[in-house]
N, C-alpha and C positions, 0 to 999 in steps of 0.2 A: 588650281592649286592653292591650297590654303597654307599660309605661313604664320606661325605663332612666334612673335618676338617679345621677350620679356620686357616689361616696362621698367625703365630706368629713370630716376629723377636726377637730372643734372645738378640742381641746387643741393640736394642731399649729398651727392657725391662730392661737390665742390666743398661743402662743410667738412666732410671727412678728410679731404685732402689738406685743408687749412688746418685742421686739427693735428694731422700727422706732421705737418711742417712745424707747428708750434710746439709739439712734443719733442721733436728732434732739437729745436732751439733751446728748450728748457733743459734737456739732457746735456747738450753741449755746454750750456752756460754753468750748469752745476758742476761739471767736471772741471771747467776752468777755475771756477771759484774754489773748488777743493784743492787744486794744485797751486794756484797762486795764493790763495788764502793762507795756506800753511806757511809759505815763505814770508808773507806779509805779517802774519801773527807773530812769527819768531823775531823778525827784524824789527817790526814796529813796537812790539811788546818790550823788547830789550832796550830800545831807544827810549820809550816813555818811562820805563823803570829807572834808567840812568838819570833822566831829567827830573822826574817828580818823586822818585823814591817810593815810600809807602803809599803815597797818594794815587799812584798809578795802578794800585791793585784792583780797585773796583772796575776801572776801564779794562784791565786784562781779563778779569772774570767775565765781563760782558763780551769781549771779543772771542774768548774761548767758547762761551755759550753759543754765540752766533755761528762759530765755525762748526761745532758739533751738530747744530741744526742743519746746516748745509750738507755735512757729510751724511747725515741720516737720510735726507730726502734725495741725495744723490745716489746712494747705493740701495735703498729700500725701494725697489721698483713696484712692489705690490701697492704702494700708496698710489692713489689716482692722480691724474694730471691736475685737476682743479685743486686738490688738497695740497699738492707739492707747490704749485704756483702760488697759492694764497700764503702758505707758510713762508716761502721765500720773500714775497712782498711784505708780509708782516715783520719779518726779521730786518728787512732793509728799512722799513718805516721806523722800527724801534731804534736801530742804529743811527739813522738820520736825525731823529728827534734828540737823541742823547748827545750827538756831536754838536747839534745846533744849540742845545741847552747849555752844554758845558763850555763850548768855545765861542759862542756868539757868532758875530759876523766875520771873525777872523779865521774861523775854522773851515772845514770842507763839508759842513752839513748841507749847504745848498746844493753842492755837487752830488751828494748822495740822494737828495730829494729829486733832483732832475733825473738821475739814473733810475729811480723807482718809477717816475712817470713814464719814461721811455720803455721800461720793462713791462708796465701795465699795458702800454699801447700794443706791445709785441705779443703778449700772452693772452690778453683779453679783448683786443680790439679797441675801437674808438671810444666806446662807452666806458670800458675799463680805464683807459687813459685819461678821460675827462674826470672820471670819479677820483682817480689818484691825484690829479692836478688840484681838485677842490680840497681833498684831504691835505695836501702839502700846503696850500695857502692857508687853510685853517690852522694847521700846526705852526706855520711860520708866524701868523698873527698872534697866536696864544703865546708862543715862546718869546716873541719879540715884546709882547706886553709885559710878560713877567720880568724880562731883563730891564725894560725901561722903569718898572716900578721897583726894582732892586731885590725882588724876591729871589731870583736866581743869582748866584754869585758870578761875578765877572772875573776872569783870570787877571793876575797882576799886569801882564803885558798888554792887556786890552786898553786901547786909548779911549778916553772918556767920551770924546766926540762920536765914536762909533757905537755908542750905546744909548743914544737918544732916540726919540720917536721919529724925527725926520730921517735919521739914518736907517732905521728899520723899514720905514715906508719906502724910502728910495731903494734899499736893498731888495725889498719885496717886488717893487715894480721892475727892477732890472732882472730879478729871478723870473717873473711872469713873462717878460719879453724874450728872455733866452729860452724858457721852455716853449713858448709859442713858435719861435724861429725854428726850434728842432722838432716840434710836434707837427707843424703843418706839412713839411715834406714827408715826414714819417707817415702821417695819415694818408697822404697821397700814394706813398709806396704800398701801404696796407690795401688801399682801394684797388691799385693795380694788381696786387698779388691776388686779391679775391677775383678780379676780372679774368686773370690768367687761369686761375683754378676753374672758374666756370667754363672758360673756353676749352681747357684741357679735358674736363669731363664731358663736355658736349662732343668733342672730337672722339673721345673713347666710346661714347654712346653710339655715334654714327659708325664707328669702326666695328662695334659689336653688331649692330644691325646689318652692316654690309657683310660681315662674316656669316651671320645667320642666313641671309639671303643667298650668299655664295653656296653654303652647305645645302640649303634646300634645292637650289638649282642644280647642283651636282648630283643630288639624290634623284631629282626628276630627270636629269639627263642619263643617269644609270638605268632608271626604269624604262625610259624611251629606248636606250640602246638594247636592253634585254628584249623589249617588244619587237624592235627591228630585227634582232637576231632570229626570234621565233618566226617572224614574217618571212625573213629570207629563207630559213629552212623550209617552211611550208611551200614557198615558191620553188625552191630547188626540188622538193618532192613532186610538185605539180609538173615541173619541166620534165623531170625524169619520167613521170607517168606519160606525159604527152610525147616524149621522144620515143618511148617504147609502148604503144598502145597494145592492148590485148583484147581480142574480140572472140567470144565463144561462139563458133559456127556450127557446132554439133555437141551432142551430149558427151562431155569429157574431152572435147577437142577445141583447142584455143589457137587462133591465128594471131601472130605477132609480126606485122609489116614493119620493116625497117626502111626509113627514108633519110637520106643524107649521109655525110661522111661518118665513118666509124673510127673513133680514136680509143686510147686506153681508158679514159674516164667513162666514155659511153659504153665501152665493152663491159666494164665492171658493173655499170648500172644495168645494162641488159641482163647479165647473169643474175643479179640480186632480184631484179623485177620478175623474171620468169620463174626463178625458184620460189619466190613468195606466192606468185599467183598459182603455180602448179600445186604447192603444198596446201594453200588455203582453199582452193576450189576442188581438190582432188582430181586434178586433170590427168588424163592418161596419155594425151598426145598433144605436143606443141608443135605448130607449123610456123617456121620462121621464114618469111618471104623476104628475099633480098633484091627484089626487082627495083626498088627505089634507091639502091646503094650505087653511087657513081663509080667508085673504084673498089676493086676486090684484090687486096694485097695479102701478105703473110699475116699481118696483124688481124685482119678480118677473119681469115681462114682459122687461125689458132683460137680466136675468141669464140667462134662458132663451135669448134671442136670441144673446147672447155665447157661451153654451155650445154652441149649435147651429153657430155659425160656427166656433168653435175646432175642433170634432169634424170639421167638413167639411175643414178645412185639413189634417188628418192622414189623410183618406180615409174617414171614417166618417160615416154619415148619422144625423140625429136626428129623433125623432118625439115629439109631446106628446100624451098621452091624459089622460082624466079631467077635462076642462074642464066645469064645472057651468054651468047657465043664468046663475047670479048672476056667475060669473066672466066669462062670455061678454058680459054686459051692461057689466060694469066695463071689459073690454078695448075694447069698442066706445066706451064713453063717454070713455075715456082716448085714444083715437085711436091705439093701438098697432098698428103694421103687423107682422103675423105671416105674411105671404105666403111667406116663404122657409122656413118650418118645416112639416113634415108634421104635420097635426093629425088625430086619430082619437078616436072615442068611448071605446074601450077597448084594451088591449093585444092582446086577441084579434082585434079588427078589423085591426090592423096585421099580425098573423101571417097572417090569411086573405088580406089583400091581397098579401103576399109569395108565398103559394102560387099 
């Protein structure tokens, strides 16, 4: 039995599973940003405008632009996963750089950068997260250098000691440590997620193979069952033939000796067998010898009468031989009328009568 099972690559399926998980994560995150961002934009924008007046307009424009980008990639699903994820990261990088440049160390720029690194880990794996971490450190160094040199303006509320080189170096070290503390368990979770995906795809592959094997075995069992049924039918036909043998003892004369108990099933088989033989061989006389039948009752007598009548309908005569004295007494006691059937002591007597 040849079984053909389609080849499945567990690593490929695990990659697809991870991609679906990341796609769901991105879609969910965009929906959250679209909902929460609107509330934040209205509340934060109004607060900044009340505090800074016209100076807050550039910030409000940047916030609105970022929110429109998030809405676009959230609702336009025709954009691919990679493009949407990159646009989201670039937008987050731009917002992080702007907040770090305008607010310095007192702002939330470092929190935004950390969020971008974690998001890169989640969407692009370990390599993406490390690349994002390097970009954030470079941006942190460049913006810090510009603040220290006085190129970037410092808000009035900024304390002078928070804008020196040691302050930025210390803040950068703290930022790197915080990101590392958050990234290490996150990387471990990503690795475990990949292992679970690999295990799930391997289980699915084994289940598919087992299903194919089960289907193939079921088909083979069905074929074997069909063959067994054919064999059983052949054996039944053989048994029926052996139960009612027919021997041609003269031209156009067939002897059918009966041996054993006659029941309804065997009586029906006897009728069919003798009709088929008489029709196929063009038999003119069938001699039914009942010497080997142990009991002769109403069922046996009626089946013999029906057989003789059926043979006469196809142009064949019937004769019964071998009736013992006990059988004769039983027939007489039962009142069975067998006048329409030729009865003889033995098949030889029937043959002599024909001569």
